[in-house]
Steps between C-alpha positions, in 0.01 A plus 500: 500500500651840406623738752278799482753727667781413255425781234568774754824366626723635227355845555554487877853373465595773250365775722653364828876589436406851398275554795767373742765713329294810524431435882874462538563840346241666725655358819845587385389858430370529857819355643713742299286800598536428869868429465586856399408626846696214667804608312485856634376406849841429678676805360802302372664558164287346226804310332573341835141376549508382136824298549380316827160447342655316204726304735208401716293407194785289343546302827121433522483389130809282531355349817175408318694345210719292730205375702319419181793306364524303830142401490446447126837434364456783247829631363623860565485758216688387183755695312234603244272631763784708646577632149131616446459639856821698532427796273173595661665452833765757412237750400309433814790572718533845337128559533455417865824684603408822320129490589564449869747778498245721336234420769711656749548820295152558377137436594324162446251681282769639277681173478210270412327739267821545307551124503140445378619643155686174425222374261607767250826305478372147551213505246715590192776270631250214541417538130859502393627215715193269536272587207220623725260708288398825674293757347759774430232783518459401869831657572353835443350470844866506625494882431220530759713311756800719416296819567366349822857411609613859438213632713599260787875589489446888491225518762660311798410623849719767637769346721441156370760220477526501107806605327617524141790263566257244646264521203797457253597183689150366459528556122833304494338229711203467270746443209645210691155365585395501134803299406426256781140448402583447129774253571296323775225445241756358256624257768135405586410431141805261476376293790699624796278414799428772763686360804830442313466832324443708820786317675748602238363857459531565876850362498642646183337840568760551772769529234367848389344587838819455695712773325210746534462434876878515562542831307192673645490372855772257553563594869140457582464130366563376849366514764131573441253632748223283627245683281722447199529130566126479534447682173744273328327179626159638401629586150683183445175298545236739374671615186805281461307183505132571476478809281757415239423128505136572424589751234735247325240227523260732319727552207405172355133562444454879528624744239757741616267797402234359723739471782587860451142603508443330842823668630351844393285469816802468722594865545162581651543220749855589581413859557222387743738276692761790514232723653397236748835373607740788434278806532595616147256751355411606143409837384138564365653619175667151447161319515413582132835386384460172680169437335639584151801258551285207618235558224760553237700191575192282557349617164836454322530137612130412471475628141831340403347162588184540287489334157571757221 
């Protein structure tokens, strides 16, 4: 007797990976939004927090792989996996070092709204590198985001924590993040599984993060205050394992443009957490700019995913 439920199974199975991937992106965005306030909370140099956060995350990931090998006999990452994972790891080390440094020199609102412009890099790059087919007219909405960003930057509150140097560091960090995202998607597309990838990324990223930490704050690498150790521990788990692990998992089933669209909501969440946890304020004149950036980025990514 035929199974009446069988016709619906292919439809369900085809939807499930995308739904899980999208949920992973939302949870990752929430973790990243909260992490920005955690970075600033102890008052330690951002490059120092970045270095110890990478070290803690690397130890956690290697511990996971070794336990898995002991229980299942699964081999450690192969030479091919190292080869595919190393390039994005180097970009990631640059990204996290510069971005964490920027957070101690500018406001969370400035940092995350500047970072939210990354889809304007990622969408064209996704077309060139992966053959993703965006609608190029959608990039016109990027002009709206650019106008909004200018409004945010020039209307900061008097006596605020934002600086031009901090904002420029964010721009440099965003370039590193774009390189990481694109190369990570390439590795995911070639079958590198999330656990091995994240272990290598957190380890190899120290190659580029260590010089930055030594040059900018070498005498403050040790010892850390109790608050700084607490922040490092939170970040190592919340973003080093959960956030980036979920984001990499999503690369297999969710287009990079869609991931960017979800991340467009992150600046609003991070600004809220900075107000709650750090007491950072925004000027009324910045609100229209924040709306324009969010709408512009969201529309850019949404329209780029629609069929022509």
